[in-house]
C-alpha positions in Angstrom: -9.7 -3.7 -30.1 -13.4 -3.0 -29.2 -13.1 0.7 -29.7 -13.1 2.2 -26.2 -9.4 3.2 -25.8 -8.2 5.0 -28.9 -4.4 5.1 -29.7 -2.7 8.4 -28.9 -1.6 9.1 -32.5 -5.1 8.9 -34.1 -6.1 12.2 -35.8 -8.6 13.5 -38.3 -10.4 10.9 -40.5 -8.8 7.9 -38.6 -10.1 9.3 -35.3 -13.6 9.7 -36.8 -13.6 6.2 -38.2 -12.4 4.8 -34.8 -15.2 6.8 -33.0 -17.8 5.3 -35.4 -16.4 1.9 -34.8 -16.7 2.5 -31.0 -20.4 3.4 -31.4 -21.1 0.3 -33.5 -19.2 -1.9 -31.0 -21.1 -0.4 -28.1 -24.4 -1.1 -29.8 -23.4 -4.6 -30.7 -22.1 -5.5 -27.2 -24.5 -3.4 -25.0 -27.1 -1.5 -26.9 -28.9 -4.4 -28.6 -28.9 -6.5 -25.4 -30.1 -3.6 -23.2 -33.0 -2.9 -25.5 -33.9 -6.6 -25.6 -33.8 -6.9 -21.8 -35.8 -3.7 -21.2 -38.4 -5.0 -23.6 -38.5 -8.4 -21.8 -38.9 -6.6 -18.5 -41.9 -4.7 -19.8 -43.4 -7.9 -21.2 -43.1 -9.9 -17.9 -43.9 -7.0 -15.6 -45.6 -8.3 -12.4 -44.0 -11.8 -12.4 -41.4 -11.3 -9.7 -39.2 -14.4 -10.3 -39.0 -13.7 -14.1 -38.3 -10.0 -13.4 -35.4 -10.8 -11.2 -34.1 -13.3 -13.8 -33.9 -10.5 -16.3 -32.9 -7.6 -14.1 -29.7 -9.0 -12.5 -27.9 -8.8 -15.8 -29.8 -5.8 -17.0 -28.6 -3.6 -14.1 -25.1 -4.9 -14.6 -25.2 -3.8 -18.2 -26.7 -0.4 -17.3 -23.9 0.3 -14.9 -21.4 -0.8 -17.5 -22.9 1.5 -20.1 -22.5 4.5 -17.7 -18.8 3.5 -17.3 -18.4 3.2 -21.0 -19.7 6.7 -21.5 -17.6 8.1 -18.7 -14.5 6.5 -20.2 -15.2 8.1 -23.6 -16.0 11.6 -22.2 -13.0 11.7 -19.7 -10.5 9.8 -21.8 -7.9 12.6 -21.8 -8.0 13.2 -18.1 -7.7 9.5 -17.4 -4.7 9.2 -19.7 -3.0 12.0 -17.8 -3.6 10.2 -14.5 -2.2 7.0 -15.9 0.9 8.8 -17.3 1.5 10.7 -14.0 1.3 7.6 -11.9 3.7 5.7 -14.3 6.2 8.6 -14.1 6.2 8.8 -10.3 6.3 5.0 -9.6 8.7 4.3 -12.4 11.4 6.7 -11.1 11.9 5.5 -7.6 15.5 5.2 -6.6 16.0 3.3 -3.3 15.6 -0.4 -2.9 13.1 0.0 -0.2 11.0 2.3 -2.4 11.2 -0.3 -5.2 9.9 -3.0 -2.8 6.9 -0.8 -2.0 6.2 -0.4 -5.7 6.6 -4.1 -6.4 4.2 -4.9 -3.5 1.6 -2.5 -5.0 2.0 -4.2 -8.4 1.7 -7.6 -6.8 -1.5 -6.7 -4.9 -3.2 -5.2 -7.9 -2.2 -8.2 -10.0 -3.7 -10.6 -7.5 -6.9 -8.5 -7.5 -7.1 -8.6 -11.3 -6.5 -12.4 -11.5 -9.1 -13.1 -8.8 -11.7 -10.8 -10.5 -11.0 -12.3 -13.9 -11.1 -15.9 -12.7 -14.5 -15.3 -10.9 -15.9 -13.6 -14.0 -14.6 -16.4 -16.4 -16.1 -19.1 -14.2 -19.4 -17.3 -13.9 -20.0 -16.5 -17.6 -18.8 -19.9 -18.7 -21.5 -21.4 -16.4 -24.2 -19.0 -17.8 -23.2 -19.9 -21.4 -23.3 -23.7 -20.8 -26.3 -23.9 -18.5 -28.9 -23.1 -21.1 -31.3 -25.9 -21.8 -31.9 -27.1 -25.3 -33.9 -24.6 -27.3 -33.4 -21.8 -24.6 -31.1 -18.8 -24.6 -28.5 -18.4 -21.9 -30.1 -15.3 -20.6 -33.6 -13.9 -20.7 -34.3 -11.2 -23.4 -37.2 -10.3 -25.8 -36.6 -10.3 -29.5 -39.0 -9.3 -32.3 -38.7 -12.7 -33.9 -39.0 -16.4 -32.9 -35.8 -17.4 -31.2 -36.8 -21.1 -30.9 -36.4 -21.7 -34.6 -33.2 -22.3 -36.7 -31.1 -20.3 -37.7 -32.4 -17.4 -35.5 -31.9 -19.4 -32.4 -28.2 -20.2 -33.2 -27.5 -16.6 -34.3 -29.1 -15.1 -31.1 -27.3 -17.7 -28.9 -23.9 -16.8 -30.4 -24.6 -13.1 -30.1 -25.6 -13.5 -26.4 -22.5 -15.6 -25.6 -20.1 -13.4 -27.5 -21.5 -10.2 -26.0 -21.6 -11.8 -22.5 -17.9 -12.8 -22.6 -16.5 -9.6 -24.2 -18.7 -7.3 -22.0 -17.8 -9.2 -18.9 -14.0 -8.9 -19.5 -14.4 -5.2 -20.5 -16.1 -4.7 -17.1 -13.2 -6.4 -15.4 -10.8 -4.2 -17.3 -12.6 -0.9 -16.5 -13.1 -1.7 -12.8 -9.6 -2.9 -12.2 -8.2 0.2 -14.1 -10.0 2.4 -11.5 -9.0 0.4 -8.5 -5.4 0.1 -9.7 -5.1 3.9 -10.2 -6.4 4.3 -6.6 -3.9 1.7 -5.4 -1.1 3.6 -7.3 -2.2 6.8 -5.6 -1.9 5.3 -2.1 1.4 3.7 -3.2 2.7 7.3 -3.9 1.6 8.3 -0.4 3.4 5.3 1.1 6.5 6.4 -0.7 6.2 9.9 0.7 5.9 8.4 4.2 9.1 6.4 3.6 10.9 9.6 2.5 9.8 11.4 5.6 10.9 8.6 7.9 14.3 8.4 6.2 15.0 12.2 5.9 18.2 11.9 7.9 19.1 8.3 7.3 22.5 9.0 5.8 23.4 12.0 8.0 25.4 11.8 11.2 25.0 14.4 14.0 27.7 15.8 16.2 27.9 15.7 20.0 25.3 18.4 20.3 22.8 16.1 18.6 21.9 18.8 16.1 22.4 18.9 12.4 25.0 21.2 10.9 23.8 24.2 8.8 24.8 22.3 5.6 23.0 19.2 6.7 20.0 21.3 7.7 19.8 22.7 4.2 19.9 19.2 2.7 17.1 18.2 5.1 15.1 21.3 4.1 15.6 20.4 0.4 14.3 16.8 1.0 11.4 18.2 3.0 10.4 20.5 0.2 10.6 17.6 -2.2 8.3 15.6 0.1 5.8 18.5 0.2 5.7 18.7 -3.6 5.3 14.9 -3.9 2.5 15.0 -1.3 0.7 17.8 -3.2 1.1 15.8 -6.4 -0.5 12.7 -4.9 -3.4 14.8 -3.5 -3.9 16.2 -7.0 -4.1 12.7 -8.4 -6.6 11.8 -5.8 -8.7 14.8 -6.7 -8.5 13.9 -10.4 -9.6 10.4 -9.6 -12.6 11.9 -7.7 -13.5 14.0 -10.7 -13.2 11.1 -13.2 -14.8 8.3 -11.3 -17.0 9.6 -8.6 -20.3 9.6 -10.5 -19.8 6.2 -12.2 -18.8 4.7 -8.8 -22.0 6.1 -7.3 -24.0 4.5 -10.1 -22.2 1.2 -9.6 -22.8 1.2 -5.8 -26.5 1.9 -6.2 -26.9 -0.7 -8.9 -24.8 -3.2 -6.9 -27.3 -3.1 -4.0 -30.0 -4.2 -6.5 -27.8 -6.7 -8.3 -26.7 -8.4 -5.1 -30.3 -8.5 -3.9 -31.8 -10.0 -7.0 -28.8 -12.4 -7.5 -29.4 -13.8 -4.0 -33.1 -14.1 -4.7 -32.3 -16.0 -8.0 -29.9 -18.2 -6.1 -32.5 -19.3 -3.5 -35.1 -19.7 -6.2 -32.9 -21.7 -8.5 -34.1 -24.9 -10.1 -32.3 -28.3 -10.0 -29.9 -27.1 -12.8 -26.7 -27.5 -10.8 -24.5 -25.6 -13.4 -27.0 -22.6 -13.2 -27.0 -22.8 -9.4 -23.2 -22.7 -9.2 -23.1 -19.9 -11.8 -25.5 -17.8 -9.8 -23.5 -18.4 -6.7 -20.2 -17.2 -8.3 -22.1 -14.3 -9.9 -23.2 -13.2 -6.4 -19.7 -13.5 -5.1 -18.3 -11.7 -8.1 -20.7 -8.7 -7.6 -19.7 -8.5 -3.9 -16.0 -8.7 -4.9 -16.4 -5.9 -7.4 -17.7 -3.6 -4.7 -15.0 -4.8 -2.3 -12.2 -3.8 -4.7 -13.4 -0.2 -4.8 -14.0 0.0 -1.1 -10.7 -1.8 -0.1 -8.5 0.4 -2.3 -10.4 3.6 -1.3 -9.9 2.6 2.4 -6.2 2.0 1.8 -5.9 5.5 0.2 -7.5 7.2 3.3 -5.3 5.2 5.7 -2.0 6.0 3.8 -3.0 9.7 3.7 -3.6 9.8 7.4 -0.3 8.0 8.1 1.7 10.9 6.5 1.7 12.8 9.8 2.8 9.7 11.7 5.7 9.2 9.3 6.7 12.9 9.7 6.8 12.4 13.5 9.2 9.4 13.0 11.6 11.6 11.1 14.7 12.9 13.1 12.9 16.2 14.0 14.7 16.5 17.3 18.0 17.1 15.4 16.5 19.8 13.2 16.6 23.6 13.6 13.4 25.4 14.8 12.7 26.7 11.3 12.8 23.2 9.7 10.7 21.9 12.5 8.0 24.5 11.7 8.1 23.4 8.1 7.7 19.8 9.2 4.7 20.8 11.3 3.1 22.4 8.3 3.3 19.1 6.4 1.8 17.3 9.4 -1.1 19.7 9.7 -1.7 19.5 5.9 -1.8 15.7 6.1 -4.7 16.0 8.5 -6.9 16.7 5.6 -7.2 13.1 4.5 -7.4 12.2 0.8 -10.7 10.4 0.1 -12.5 9.1 -2.9 -16.3 9.3 -2.7 -19.1 7.8 -4.6 -21.0 10.9 -6.0 -19.9 12.9 -3.0 -22.1 10.9 -0.7 -20.3 7.7 0.4 -16.6 7.4 1.0 -14.9 4.4 -0.4 -14.1 2.4 2.7 -14.7 -1.0 4.3 -17.5 0.5 6.3 -19.2 1.5 3.1 -18.8 -2.1 1.8 -20.5 -3.5 4.8 -23.3 -0.9 4.5 -23.9 -2.0 0.9 -24.1 -5.6 1.9 -26.5 -4.9 4.7 -28.7 -2.8 2.4 -28.7 -5.6 -0.2 -29.7 -8.1 2.5 -32.6 -5.9 3.6 -33.8 -5.6 0.0 -33.5 -9.4 -0.4 -35.5 -10.0 2.7 -38.2 -7.7 1.5 -38.3 -9.3 -1.9 -38.5 -12.8 -0.4 -41.4 -11.7 1.8 -43.3 -10.2 -1.1 -42.8 -13.3 -3.2 -43.8 -15.6 -0.4 -46.9 -13.5 0.1 -47.9 -13.8 -3.5 
């Protein structure tokens, strides 16, 4: 609806019109507001409380602009990842595998609802906390925003852009984290397949599989190897698509969390504004947590493949099949990881590092302000 995810069947003139609409939509939702906030930052430069009041939303919008551009440039690759994940997870056969997929779907839905609820609560607070004659958020405009009707028009634009941009941000972030979750769901399904390689096969008194059973196991093992490689390919494509925007988001998040905390402790007696700043701070932390949590789950499921292979009935297999199983175990030692720009692995340790860095920046900012 806002121009950032074109339908598959658009071609020629319709595609051109849609692209023009996307540019106009971006300028209305992001471009105008970015320019107004950058101009305001220049005007108030040197006043630390006012600079932080402008920059906490400015940096959020800058990170979102990077993600918008990435979505437009890598749209085809992202669509392929989405279709590939849908195909794999939609074709599971056993009841246990379906339970794993349903659990993944439930977890990502809970994450989406939590992120959406925090965002809705925060932006509603921002929109309703503005005092009479003031705009919800700081920005500089080349006209007098205190007079009617420019005040009302600017107010409506800020609130509309704030709501739509915030929910688009939720959609983009949860799309990335859900794709990562679906990737580690694929790895969990592979682990299930390895553990149940011989579930429906009975061995004789020699405790070894018959030649016919061995060929069936070999066929299943080859299928697991292909599925494993397919999941690793998806992880690599996710790295190519989202590594740089995630790196930008993490660096910006350090600043956002810092200035949000500074604004929170510097807040006036406007209780609605105070609560909104508190939920905004929690929201920004939760945004980073979603990336790090799902990235951490991906790495853990990738490393668990070798453990799952060990729990297969390897002792009943022929030496040649055992060697093939060992190859899979060795291959799984190269753990699938998503990194932010090739520097920081998405993990819970990275999340804590970002929080600690933000706190250090907050302490420094507080000392500078107290010194002034």
